[in-house]
Every structure is written in structure tokens, then in C-alpha cells.
LUMRO-381251 format. One record per residue: residue number from 0; z, x, y of N, C-alpha, C in turn. Coordinates in steps of 0.05 Angstrom, whole numbers. Layout:
BEGIN
[atom NUM [Z X Y] [Z X Y] [Z X Y]]
...
END
This chain:
BEGIN
[atom 0 [-91 485 -101] [-98 458 -109] [-73 440 -108]]
[atom 1 [-76 416 -98] [-53 397 -97] [-60 371 -110]]
[atom 2 [-39 357 -118] [-42 330 -130] [-29 310 -111]]
[atom 3 [-42 288 -106] [-30 267 -90] [-32 240 -105]]
[atom 4 [-13 223 -100] [-13 197 -114] [-3 175 -96]]
[atom 5 [-15 151 -99] [-6 127 -86] [1 107 -108]]
[atom 6 [27 103 -113] [36 88 -136] [45 60 -127]]
[atom 7 [29 41 -135] [35 13 -127] [42 -4 -151]]
[atom 8 [52 -28 -147] [59 -45 -168] [35 -55 -184]]
[atom 9 [12 -55 -172] [-12 -64 -186] [-30 -41 -194]]
[atom 10 [-36 -23 -175] [-54 -1 -181] [-41 25 -172]]
[atom 11 [-49 47 -185] [-41 74 -178] [-66 90 -174]]
[atom 12 [-67 104 -151] [-89 122 -146] [-79 151 -147]]
[atom 13 [-92 168 -162] [-86 196 -164] [-110 213 -156]]
[atom 14 [-105 235 -142] [-127 251 -133] [-120 281 -132]]
[atom 15 [-140 297 -136] [-138 326 -133] [-151 334 -106]]
[atom 16 [-138 351 -91] [-149 360 -65] [-147 390 -64]]
[atom 17 [-167 402 -52] [-166 430 -44] [-160 430 -14]]
[atom 18 [-136 422 -6] [-129 416 21] [-113 440 33]]
[atom 19 [-125 453 52] [-112 476 64] [-97 468 90]]
[atom 20 [-111 456 108] [-99 448 134] [-109 422 144]]
[atom 21 [-135 419 147] [-146 394 158] [-154 375 135]]
[atom 22 [-157 350 143] [-164 329 124] [-190 335 109]]
[atom 23 [-189 332 83] [-213 336 66] [-215 313 46]]
[atom 24 [-239 309 35] [-243 289 14] [-232 300 -12]]
[atom 25 [-223 282 -30] [-213 291 -56] [-235 303 -74]]
[atom 26 [-227 322 -90] [-245 334 -109] [-249 314 -132]]
[atom 27 [-227 300 -139] [-229 280 -160] [-209 258 -154]]
[atom 28 [-217 233 -157] [-201 210 -151] [-203 190 -174]]
[atom 29 [-181 181 -185] [-181 161 -206] [-161 139 -200]]
[atom 30 [-167 115 -208] [-149 93 -204] [-140 82 -232]]
[atom 31 [-115 74 -234] [-104 64 -259] [-90 38 -254]]
[atom 32 [-89 21 -274] [-73 -3 -274] [-44 5 -281]]
[atom 33 [-27 3 -261] [0 13 -264] [15 2 -289]]
[atom 34 [11 -24 -294] [26 -38 -315] [17 -29 -343]]
[atom 35 [-6 -14 -345] [-15 -4 -371] [0 20 -380]]
[atom 36 [18 31 -364] [32 55 -370] [62 51 -368]]
[atom 37 [77 65 -385] [106 62 -386] [120 80 -366]]
[atom 38 [105 100 -356] [117 119 -337] [95 134 -323]]
[atom 39 [102 147 -301] [83 163 -285] [75 187 -301]]
[atom 40 [93 199 -316] [87 223 -331] [63 219 -350]]
[atom 41 [62 197 -364] [40 191 -382] [14 189 -367]]
[atom 42 [15 176 -344] [-9 173 -328] [-19 200 -318]]
[atom 43 [-1 217 -309] [-8 244 -300] [-19 261 -322]]
[atom 44 [-8 258 -346] [-18 273 -369] [-48 266 -373]]
[atom 45 [-55 241 -371] [-82 233 -374] [-100 243 -352]]
[atom 46 [-89 243 -327] [-104 251 -304] [-108 282 -303]]
[atom 47 [-87 297 -308] [-89 326 -306] [-101 339 -330]]
[atom 48 [-99 327 -353] [-110 339 -377] [-131 319 -389]]
[atom 49 [-154 318 -376] [-175 299 -386] [-184 307 -414]]
[atom 50 [-192 288 -431] [-201 294 -458] [-224 313 -458]]
[atom 51 [-224 331 -478] [-245 351 -480] [-271 337 -488]]
[atom 52 [-293 343 -473] [-319 330 -479] [-328 338 -507]]
[atom 53 [-340 319 -522] [-349 326 -549] [-373 345 -548]]
[atom 54 [-376 361 -568] [-399 379 -570] [-424 363 -576]]
[atom 55 [-445 366 -559] [-469 350 -564] [-482 356 -590]]
[atom 56 [-492 336 -603] [-505 340 -630] [-534 329 -627]]
[atom 57 [-553 346 -632] [-580 337 -631] [-589 327 -659]]
[atom 58 [-613 316 -661] [-622 304 -686] [-623 324 -708]]
[atom 59 [-631 349 -701] [-633 370 -722] [-606 376 -734]]
[atom 60 [-585 378 -716] [-558 384 -725] [-548 361 -743]]
[atom 61 [-555 337 -736] [-545 314 -752] [-556 314 -780]]
[atom 62 [-580 325 -783] [-593 325 -809] [-586 349 -826]]
[atom 63 [-570 367 -815] [-563 391 -830] [-546 383 -855]]
[atom 64 [-546 400 -875] [-530 396 -898] [-501 398 -891]]
[atom 65 [-485 378 -899] [-457 377 -892] [-441 399 -905]]
[atom 66 [-453 414 -924] [-438 435 -938] [-437 461 -921]]
[atom 67 [-454 461 -900] [-454 485 -883] [-428 487 -868]]
[atom 68 [-421 511 -861] [-396 515 -846] [-398 502 -818]]
[atom 69 [-377 489 -809] [-378 476 -783] [-378 497 -761]]
[atom 70 [-391 489 -738] [-391 507 -715] [-363 509 -703]]
[atom 71 [-358 531 -691] [-332 534 -677] [-329 513 -655]]
[atom 72 [-304 504 -652] [-298 484 -631] [-301 497 -604]]
[atom 73 [-308 481 -584] [-309 491 -557] [-281 498 -547]]
[atom 74 [-278 519 -533] [-251 526 -523] [-242 505 -502]]
[atom 75 [-216 500 -503] [-205 480 -484] [-207 491 -455]]
[atom 76 [-210 473 -437] [-212 481 -409] [-185 492 -400]]
[atom 77 [-186 513 -383] [-162 525 -373] [-147 505 -356]]
[atom 78 [-121 502 -360] [-106 482 -345] [-107 488 -315]]
[atom 79 [-106 466 -299] [-107 469 -270] [-81 482 -260]]
[atom 80 [-83 498 -240] [-60 509 -227] [-54 493 -202]]
[atom 81 [-33 477 -204] [-25 459 -182] [-3 472 -165]]
[atom 82 [-8 474 -139] [12 487 -122] [33 468 -112]]
[atom 83 [26 443 -109] [45 423 -99] [35 395 -105]]
[atom 84 [53 376 -106] [46 348 -110] [63 330 -94]]
[atom 85 [52 308 -86] [67 288 -71] [58 260 -79]]
[atom 86 [77 242 -84] [71 215 -93] [85 195 -75]]
[atom 87 [69 177 -63] [81 154 -49] [86 132 -69]]
[atom 88 [111 122 -69] [120 103 -89] [132 78 -76]]
[atom 89 [124 55 -87] [135 30 -76] [164 26 -87]]
[atom 90 [183 35 -71] [211 33 -78] [227 53 -62]]
[atom 91 [253 50 -63] [271 69 -48] [272 96 -62]]
[atom 92 [267 117 -46] [268 145 -57] [294 157 -47]]
[atom 93 [311 165 -66] [337 177 -59] [339 203 -74]]
[atom 94 [342 225 -60] [344 252 -71] [321 257 -91]]
[atom 95 [297 251 -82] [272 256 -98] [272 241 -124]]
[atom 96 [284 218 -124] [287 201 -149] [282 172 -140]]
[atom 97 [267 157 -157] [261 130 -150] [260 112 -174]]
[atom 98 [273 89 -172] [269 67 -191] [251 47 -177]]
[atom 99 [226 44 -187] [206 29 -172] [214 -1 -170]]
[atom 100 [205 -13 -149] [212 -41 -143] [197 -61 -161]]
[atom 101 [170 -57 -163] [153 -76 -177] [142 -66 -204]]
[atom 102 [155 -44 -214] [148 -33 -240] [173 -24 -254]]
[atom 103 [174 -25 -281] [198 -16 -295] [198 14 -299]]
[atom 104 [194 29 -278] [191 58 -279] [215 71 -265]]
[atom 105 [223 94 -276] [241 112 -262] [226 138 -259]]
[atom 106 [223 147 -234] [207 171 -228] [226 192 -216]]
[atom 107 [225 216 -227] [242 238 -218] [224 262 -211]]
[atom 108 [225 270 -185] [208 292 -176] [214 318 -191]]
[atom 109 [239 325 -195] [246 350 -208] [237 351 -237]]
[atom 110 [239 328 -250] [230 327 -278] [200 330 -280]]
[atom 111 [185 318 -261] [156 321 -261] [148 350 -256]]
[atom 112 [163 363 -237] [157 391 -230] [161 409 -255]]
[atom 113 [182 404 -270] [188 420 -293] [167 415 -315]]
[atom 114 [161 390 -320] [143 383 -342] [115 394 -338]]
[atom 115 [105 392 -313] [77 400 -307] [75 428 -294]]
[atom 116 [98 441 -292] [99 469 -281] [86 469 -253]]
[atom 117 [96 451 -236] [87 450 -208] [110 459 -191]]
[atom 118 [106 479 -174] [128 490 -159] [142 470 -140]]
[atom 119 [126 452 -128] [137 433 -108] [127 405 -114]]
[atom 120 [145 387 -120] [138 359 -124] [156 342 -107]]
[atom 121 [145 325 -90] [161 309 -72] [153 279 -75]]
[atom 122 [173 262 -77] [169 234 -77] [174 223 -49]]
[atom 123 [157 205 -40] [160 191 -14] [159 161 -19]]
[atom 124 [174 146 -3] [169 117 -3] [140 112 4]]
[atom 125 [128 92 -8] [99 88 -4] [92 84 25]]
[atom 126 [109 70 41] [102 66 69] [107 91 85]]
[atom 127 [125 109 76] [128 135 89] [103 151 85]]
[atom 128 [92 150 61] [67 164 55] [44 153 72]]
[atom 129 [43 126 73] [22 113 89] [24 120 119]]
[atom 130 [49 123 128] [54 130 156] [43 158 162]]
[atom 131 [47 177 143] [34 203 146] [4 200 148]]
[atom 132 [-7 182 132] [-36 178 131] [-48 166 156]]
[atom 133 [-34 148 170] [-46 135 194] [-50 156 216]]
[atom 134 [-34 178 215] [-38 199 235] [-64 214 231]]
[atom 135 [-77 210 208] [-102 224 202] [-127 206 204]]
[atom 136 [-123 180 211] [-145 162 211] [-164 167 234]]
[atom 137 [-190 162 228] [-210 163 249] [-213 136 262]]
[atom 138 [-223 135 286] [-226 109 300] [-241 88 285]]
[atom 139 [-260 96 269] [-276 76 254] [-261 66 229]]
[atom 140 [-237 75 224] [-222 67 201] [-200 47 208]]
[atom 141 [-201 36 232] [-182 15 240] [-198 -7 255]]
[atom 142 [-187 -31 255] [-197 -53 270] [-176 -62 290]]
[atom 143 [-183 -66 315] [-164 -72 336] [-160 -102 339]]
[atom 144 [-134 -110 336] [-127 -138 342] [-118 -141 371]]
[atom 145 [-106 -120 382] [-97 -121 410] [-99 -93 421]]
[atom 146 [-115 -89 442] [-119 -63 453] [-93 -53 467]]
[atom 147 [-80 -72 481] [-55 -65 494] [-58 -45 517]]
[atom 148 [-36 -37 528] [-35 -17 549] [-13 3 543]]
[atom 149 [-17 21 523] [4 39 515] [12 58 538]]
[atom 150 [37 67 538] [46 86 558] [32 113 556]]
[atom 151 [32 129 578] [18 154 577] [32 175 560]]
[atom 152 [58 172 556] [72 191 539] [77 179 511]]
[atom 153 [78 197 491] [81 187 464] [108 172 460]]
[atom 154 [106 149 449] [129 133 441] [126 127 411]]
[atom 155 [144 112 400] [144 107 371] [120 90 363]]
[atom 156 [113 92 337] [93 76 324] [108 60 302]]
[atom 157 [96 38 293] [107 23 271] [85 15 252]]
[atom 158 [92 12 227] [73 6 206] [85 -16 188]]
[atom 159 [69 -37 183] [78 -59 165] [54 -64 147]]
[atom 160 [60 -68 121] [38 -70 102] [45 -91 80]]
[atom 161 [29 -112 79] [31 -133 59] [11 -128 37]]
[atom 162 [20 -128 12] [3 -125 -11] [17 -138 -35]]
[atom 163 [20 -122 -56] [36 -132 -78] [65 -139 -69]]
[atom 164 [75 -122 -50] [100 -127 -37] [96 -125 -7]]
[atom 165 [118 -121 7] [117 -117 36] [132 -91 43]]
[atom 166 [119 -73 57] [131 -48 65] [131 -45 95]]
[atom 167 [151 -30 105] [153 -24 134] [161 5 138]]
[atom 168 [152 16 160] [160 43 167] [159 47 197]]
[atom 169 [174 65 207] [175 72 236] [168 102 238]]
[atom 170 [151 108 258] [144 136 263] [156 143 290]]
[atom 171 [176 161 289] [189 169 314] [176 194 325]]
[atom 172 [174 196 352] [163 219 365] [187 238 370]]
[atom 173 [185 263 359] [208 282 361] [203 302 383]]
[atom 174 [183 298 400] [177 317 421] [153 334 417]]
[atom 175 [146 337 391] [122 353 384] [104 340 364]]
[atom 176 [115 321 348] [99 308 328] [113 282 320]]
[atom 177 [98 265 306] [109 241 295] [123 246 268]]
[atom 178 [147 235 266] [163 237 241] [166 210 228]]
[atom 179 [152 205 206] [154 179 192] [182 176 180]]
[atom 180 [192 152 182] [219 145 171] [215 125 149]]
[atom 181 [227 130 125] [225 110 104] [242 85 110]]
[atom 182 [234 63 98] [248 38 104] [244 19 80]]
[atom 183 [263 1 76] [260 -21 58] [262 -48 73]]
[atom 184 [251 -47 98] [253 -71 115] [240 -96 104]]
[atom 185 [222 -93 86] [209 -116 74] [228 -134 59]]
[atom 186 [251 -122 51] [271 -137 36] [293 -149 54]]
[atom 187 [289 -147 80] [308 -160 98] [304 -190 97]]
[atom 188 [325 -205 106] [325 -234 104] [302 -247 120]]
[atom 189 [288 -265 107] [267 -281 121] [280 -299 142]]
[atom 190 [270 -298 166] [281 -313 189] [261 -333 199]]
[atom 191 [263 -359 192] [244 -379 202] [246 -383 232]]
[atom 192 [223 -390 244] [221 -393 273] [218 -422 282]]
[atom 193 [211 -440 264] [207 -468 272] [214 -486 249]]
[atom 194 [212 -512 253] [220 -531 232] [204 -528 207]]
[atom 195 [178 -523 209] [161 -520 186] [171 -496 169]]
[atom 196 [177 -474 183] [186 -450 168] [214 -453 157]]
[atom 197 [230 -470 170] [257 -476 159] [253 -491 133]]
[atom 198 [235 -510 132] [229 -524 107] [218 -505 86]]
[atom 199 [202 -486 94] [192 -466 75] [215 -450 63]]
[atom 200 [234 -442 80] [257 -427 70] [273 -444 50]]
[atom 201 [277 -470 56] [291 -487 37] [276 -488 11]]
[atom 202 [250 -490 12] [234 -491 -12] [238 -465 -28]]
[atom 203 [237 -442 -15] [240 -416 -29] [268 -412 -40]]
[atom 204 [288 -423 -26] [315 -420 -36] [319 -434 -63]]
[atom 205 [302 -453 -69] [303 -466 -95] [293 -448 -118]]
[atom 206 [281 -425 -110] [270 -407 -130] [283 -380 -131]]
[atom 207 [294 -371 -108] [306 -344 -105] [334 -345 -94]]
[atom 208 [351 -328 -104] [378 -326 -92] [377 -313 -64]]
[atom 209 [358 -295 -61] [354 -282 -35] [325 -284 -27]]
[atom 210 [320 -295 -4] [293 -299 6] [288 -277 27]]
[atom 211 [273 -257 20] [266 -236 38] [238 -241 50]]
[atom 212 [231 -224 69] [204 -226 80] [183 -221 59]]
[atom 213 [189 -204 40] [170 -197 18] [163 -222 2]]
[atom 214 [182 -241 0] [177 -266 -15] [156 -283 -2]]
[atom 215 [150 -277 24] [131 -293 39] [106 -277 46]]
[atom 216 [110 -252 55] [88 -235 64] [80 -215 42]]
[atom 217 [65 -226 23] [55 -210 0] [35 -227 -15]]
[atom 218 [22 -216 -35] [4 -232 -51] [19 -256 -64]]
[atom 219 [41 -250 -79] [57 -272 -90] [69 -290 -68]]
[atom 220 [75 -279 -44] [85 -295 -22] [64 -315 -12]]
[atom 221 [39 -307 -11] [18 -326 -3] [17 -349 -22]]
[atom 222 [19 -343 -48] [20 -364 -68] [44 -382 -65]]
[atom 223 [67 -371 -58] [91 -386 -53] [89 -405 -29]]
[atom 224 [76 -395 -8] [71 -412 15] [52 -435 8]]
[atom 225 [32 -429 -8] [13 -450 -17] [28 -472 -33]]
[atom 226 [46 -463 -51] [61 -483 -66] [78 -501 -48]]
[atom 227 [89 -489 -28] [105 -505 -8] [87 -525 6]]
[atom 228 [64 -516 16] [46 -534 30] [36 -556 12]]
[atom 229 [30 -549 -13] [21 -569 -33] [42 -590 -38]]
[atom 230 [67 -581 -42] [88 -599 -49] [98 -617 -26]]
[atom 231 [93 -607 -1] [104 -622 21] [84 -635 40]]
[atom 232 [60 -626 40] [42 -635 62] [14 -644 52]]
[atom 233 [3 -632 32] [-25 -637 26] [-30 -641 -3]]
[atom 234 [-49 -658 -9] [-58 -660 -37] [-75 -636 -44]]
[atom 235 [-74 -628 -69] [-88 -605 -79] [-114 -613 -92]]
[atom 236 [-137 -602 -83] [-162 -609 -97] [-161 -598 -126]]
[atom 237 [-171 -614 -144] [-171 -607 -172] [-185 -581 -177]]
[atom 238 [-208 -577 -164] [-224 -552 -168] [-208 -528 -160]]
[atom 239 [-192 -530 -138] [-177 -508 -128] [-154 -502 -147]]
[atom 240 [-141 -523 -157] [-119 -519 -176] [-129 -505 -201]]
[atom 241 [-153 -512 -210] [-163 -499 -235] [-170 -470 -230]]
[atom 242 [-181 -464 -206] [-188 -436 -199] [-163 -419 -197]]
[atom 243 [-142 -430 -185] [-117 -415 -182] [-105 -409 -209]]
[atom 244 [-106 -428 -228] [-95 -423 -254] [-112 -402 -270]]
[atom 245 [-138 -401 -265] [-155 -384 -280] [-158 -356 -269]]
[atom 246 [-152 -352 -242] [-157 -326 -230] [-132 -315 -216]]
[atom 247 [-137 -298 -196] [-116 -286 -180] [-109 -307 -158]]
[atom 248 [-85 -319 -160] [-79 -341 -141] [-82 -333 -112]]
[atom 249 [-72 -310 -103] [-74 -302 -75] [-103 -299 -66]]
[atom 250 [-119 -287 -83] [-148 -283 -76] [-162 -310 -74]]
[atom 251 [-157 -328 -93] [-170 -354 -93] [-162 -370 -68]]
[atom 252 [-136 -370 -61] [-126 -385 -38] [-138 -373 -12]]
[atom 253 [-138 -347 -11] [-148 -334 13] [-178 -340 17]]
[atom 254 [-194 -339 -4] [-222 -345 -2] [-227 -374 7]]
[atom 255 [-212 -393 -4] [-215 -421 3] [-207 -425 32]]
[atom 256 [-186 -411 41] [-176 -414 68] [-196 -403 88]]
[atom 257 [-207 -379 82] [-225 -366 100] [-252 -381 102]]
[atom 258 [-260 -392 80] [-286 -407 80] [-282 -436 90]]
[atom 259 [-257 -445 92] [-251 -472 102] [-259 -493 82]]
[atom 260 [-258 -487 56] [-266 -507 36] [-243 -524 27]]
[atom 261 [-219 -518 35] [-195 -535 28] [-175 -533 50]]
[atom 262 [-167 -556 60] [-148 -557 82] [-121 -545 74]]
[atom 263 [-113 -549 49] [-87 -538 40] [-87 -507 42]]
[atom 264 [-110 -495 36] [-112 -466 37] [-113 -456 66]]
[atom 265 [-126 -472 84] [-127 -465 112] [-99 -465 124]]
[atom 266 [-83 -486 117] [-56 -488 127] [-38 -465 117]]
[atom 267 [-44 -458 92] [-29 -435 80] [-34 -410 95]]
[atom 268 [-59 -404 102] [-66 -379 117] [-54 -381 145]]
[atom 269 [-54 -405 158] [-42 -408 184] [-13 -399 184]]
[atom 270 [1 -409 164] [30 -403 162] [35 -374 155]]
[atom 271 [19 -363 138] [21 -335 130] [16 -317 155]]
[atom 272 [-6 -321 169] [-12 -305 192] [9 -307 214]]
[atom 273 [20 -331 218] [40 -335 238] [66 -319 231]]
[atom 274 [74 -321 207] [99 -306 198] [94 -276 199]]
[atom 275 [70 -268 191] [63 -239 191] [65 -229 220]]
[atom 276 [53 -244 239] [55 -235 267] [83 -234 277]]
[atom 277 [99 -253 270] [127 -254 279] [143 -230 269]]
[atom 278 [140 -223 243] [155 -201 232] [144 -174 242]]
[atom 279 [118 -172 246] [107 -148 259] [118 -144 287]]
[atom 280 [121 -166 301] [133 -165 328] [163 -157 326]]
[atom 281 [177 -167 306] [205 -160 302] [208 -130 299]]
[atom 282 [190 -119 282] [191 -90 276] [185 -74 302]]
[atom 283 [165 -84 317] [158 -70 342] [182 -70 362]]
[atom 284 [196 -91 363] [220 -92 381] [241 -73 371]]
[atom 285 [247 -73 346] [268 -56 335] [262 -27 339]]
[atom 286 [236 -20 336] [228 8 338] [220 16 367]]
[atom 287 [216 -4 384] [204 0 411] [179 17 407]]
[atom 288 [162 7 389] [137 22 382] [115 15 403]]
[atom 289 [119 25 427] [101 19 449] [73 31 446]]
[atom 290 [71 52 429] [45 64 425] [28 50 403]]
[atom 291 [40 31 389] [24 16 371] [37 7 345]]
[atom 292 [27 -15 335] [35 -26 308] [10 -26 291]]
[atom 293 [13 -15 267] [-9 -15 248] [-3 -34 225]]
[atom 294 [-24 -49 216] [-22 -66 193] [-37 -52 170]]
[atom 295 [-21 -43 150] [-33 -30 127] [-33 -49 103]]
[atom 296 [-36 -38 79] [-35 -54 55] [-62 -67 49]]
[atom 297 [-63 -80 26] [-88 -91 16] [-95 -118 28]]
[atom 298 [-76 -133 40] [-82 -160 48] [-95 -161 76]]
[atom 299 [-86 -145 95] [-97 -147 122] [-127 -144 124]]
[atom 300 [-139 -124 111] [-169 -122 113] [-183 -147 102]]
[atom 301 [-172 -158 80] [-184 -181 68] [-181 -206 85]]
[atom 302 [-160 -207 101] [-154 -230 118] [-161 -225 147]]
[atom 303 [-178 -205 152] [-183 -196 179] [-193 -219 197]]
[atom 304 [-211 -235 187] [-221 -257 203] [-199 -276 212]]
[atom 305 [-180 -281 194] [-157 -298 201] [-139 -284 221]]
[atom 306 [-134 -259 217] [-116 -244 235] [-128 -242 263]]
[atom 307 [-154 -244 265] [-168 -241 291] [-170 -268 306]]
[atom 308 [-162 -290 294] [-167 -316 307] [-145 -324 327]]
[atom 309 [-125 -306 331] [-105 -311 351] [-78 -320 340]]
[atom 310 [-77 -330 315] [-52 -339 303] [-32 -317 301]]
[atom 311 [-41 -294 292] [-23 -271 288] [-12 -261 315]]
[atom 312 [-29 -257 334] [-20 -246 360] [-3 -266 376]]
[atom 313 [-8 -291 372] [9 -311 386] [38 -309 376]]
[atom 314 [42 -305 350] [69 -302 340] [80 -274 347]]
[atom 315 [63 -254 346] [71 -227 353] [83 -225 381]]
[atom 316 [71 -238 400] [80 -237 428] [100 -258 435]]
[atom 317 [106 -277 417] [124 -299 423] [153 -290 421]]
[atom 318 [161 -273 439] [188 -262 439] [203 -268 465]]
[atom 319 [198 -292 476] [213 -301 500] [207 -283 524]]
[atom 320 [229 -272 535] [226 -256 559] [211 -230 554]]
[atom 321 [206 -223 529] [192 -198 523] [163 -202 517]]
[atom 322 [152 -226 524] [124 -231 517] [105 -212 531]]
[atom 323 [110 -205 556] [93 -186 570] [94 -159 557]]
[atom 324 [118 -150 550] [120 -124 536] [105 -124 510]]
[atom 325 [108 -145 494] [94 -147 469] [64 -147 472]]
[atom 326 [54 -159 493] [25 -160 498] [14 -133 504]]
[atom 327 [31 -114 513] [22 -87 520] [20 -69 496]]
[atom 328 [30 -77 473] [31 -60 449] [4 -61 434]]
[atom 329 [-9 -39 429] [-34 -40 413] [-27 -48 384]]
[atom 330 [-44 -65 373] [-41 -73 345] [-68 -68 330]]
[atom 331 [-66 -54 308] [-90 -46 293] [-87 -51 263]]
[atom 332 [-109 -58 251] [-110 -62 222] [-122 -37 209]]
[atom 333 [-108 -26 189] [-118 -2 175] [-138 -12 154]]
[atom 334 [-163 -2 157] [-184 -11 139] [-188 9 115]]
[atom 335 [-179 34 118] [-181 54 97] [-159 49 76]]
[atom 336 [-167 40 53] [-148 34 32] [-136 58 18]]
[atom 337 [-145 82 26] [-134 107 14] [-115 120 34]]
[atom 338 [-105 105 54] [-88 118 74] [-62 129 63]]
[atom 339 [-50 115 45] [-25 126 33] [-31 151 16]]
[atom 340 [-54 151 3] [-61 175 -13] [-67 198 6]]
[atom 341 [-80 193 29] [-84 214 49] [-58 226 58]]
[atom 342 [-39 207 64] [-12 216 74] [2 233 53]]
[atom 343 [1 225 28] [14 240 7] [1 268 4]]
[atom 344 [-26 268 6] [-40 294 4] [-33 312 27]]
[atom 345 [-31 301 51] [-24 318 74] [4 330 71]]
[atom 346 [22 314 60] [49 324 55] [50 346 34]]
[atom 347 [34 341 12] [33 361 -9] [21 387 1]]
[atom 348 [0 385 18] [-12 409 30] [8 424 47]]
[atom 349 [25 409 61] [46 421 78] [66 436 60]]
[atom 350 [73 424 37] [92 438 18] [79 464 8]]
[atom 351 [54 463 2] [40 486 -9] [39 508 12]]
[atom 352 [33 501 37] [32 521 59] [60 534 63]]
[atom 353 [81 517 62] [108 528 65] [114 548 44]]
[atom 354 [106 542 19] [113 560 -3] [98 586 -1]]
[atom 355 [74 586 10] [58 610 11] [63 627 36]]
[atom 356 [78 616 55] [82 631 80] [107 649 77]]
END
């Protein structure tokens, strides 16, 4: 038995798998609000040691005289024997240790292994885990933005994922398999491409000492772009302002932009999709990922209609003399929101197989 986890700034997914070699569905899968816990250990305690179910009491038992001796308690369930665990975490993982980026957590693989008596516990950067997962996806679990013309021989792949933050990863072909490489590329400097984006950068510099791509290409980033558009170009409808204050700003803005109910939201999505395409193209050039670029994370599936309208691909291919090369690269949206969990599970299964061989 193995445990896999996808630990994000907003939600954490934990699952048990009986994974031997090929992809399988989880035996048990639970989701948690990450901010409700002070550490991963407490969350794992709750997941691995579920509360003992109460002994059922029928009406006859309830009416018994309370002076009678109580029945013996049910024996506790035998603890699970976990052979290996792997957790994808949003943050830099150094020597199996991570201080998370969007949570006040410090996670240590060795400490978790000791506390839960698990022989092998490995921490991966969340995009590294997701990169392992995209290698397991079925054709119906992706949407194609650009079919491209990939080369006949395996070349690199790239993965970029906007959600609570922005993650990036490169998958290198080592001659026999793809090797995912961790990255914190989402925290690289935001590079504007035109006058409008230069003004956006100036706006963001009024709020942050360092303006990274994550400040733009994320849920909070979509809200930041909206604020810039509101302050510089468009009046804000009162109804939209009230909805943003009352709900999830990114979700409200995205819905209004996709439905076309507010010009300010439509302009926000235009700018977001354009910058997303440009940075995905930057990553493809740096990795020479001729076999494909994947868009993971929670935002791409929700904004699929916008990503398919041509705005994203126009910026993706807008690389001067390399436009033809960029047009040949397949671009796909990952629709399976459990891809990082799948990747972590496949890695944990690999650890368990190594230990048993």
C-alpha cells in the first residue's frame, strides 16, 4: 500500500493506492482545506487514522437500565501498513525538505517517515509530481490547443500550471524515459511584451518589490490584472464590484469575462491569456520542448474557451524568427485535476518496488 499527496496552497488531496506497476484508481481519496491545518503531519494523522465508528445502538439498547454493565468497546482497526509515500508540494524541495511557498508549513520527509513508520517517504516539487503524472494521462484527459508537428524522435516536454501560484517543469528525454526536472520558474521576473503590459508592470511594482510571473499568472494574478484594467481603462460595474467583494475574485472575474457580461472582465481575460501564452512559449524555447507543452493547474480547464479563441496561441508563437518552430509544437490542456496526485502515486509505487527488489 502507498500514500500519495498533492499539497497546494488552497487544497490538499491525499490518497491510498494499491499500486503495483500500472496506473490504478485510488482505494480512498480525501481533500482537505490546507489552511485549516498547521502542518502536514496533523492532516496525515486524520487521513491515516480515521475515527473509530461508533457502536450502533438500537431502540432496545437505549431503553436498557443504565446500571447494567457497558458492552465491551469495539477493537480498534489494525493500522495500515504503508510501504512508501510521496507528496507533491508547492515549494522548493531541497534534500527531502520543503518550506512551502503559499502555506506556513515546513515539511520534512525523514520526519514523516519516522513518525508514521513508513520505510520510504519522498517529497517532490508539485510541478515535478505533475510532470510524472502527465506521462500517465489518457488521450481523453487532455484538450488540444495546437496539434503541431512533433519530431519522430522523443524530445523534451514542458509543463506550466497556473492556479493558486504558477509552476513550471521540464521533462528531459534521457534515451529511455522522460525525467521530470523541478523548477521554480514561476518566480522568474515578469517580462512585458508591449506598452499595455509595461503599464501593468508599473502598476504591480506599486504593490510588490519583485514582480514575478506568478504575480500575474495565478488566481491572485488574474485579480491583479483586473485591478490594473479597472484603474486605467474601464469603469467597473457596481454589480461586478459587489460580487468580487462577496466571493472568490478570480472565479467571479473569469465567469463575467467568459460570459461577456462585463467589458472590464473580457479585457482582463484577454491580457491574462496573452501573457500566459507568451510565458508558455518562453518555457518551450528554453527547454526546446518540441514534443509538447502541457498546461496544468486549476485555471486552464476553467478558462478553456478563452484559451481556444486564439489569444493564447498568438502570443505563444509570437517569437520573431522562431514563429514557424513554435507553431510546430503541440500544446495541450490537462483536464484531469488529479494529475499531480497520479504522479506522486507513480513515484511512491516506484519507491516501493525498489525496496522490495
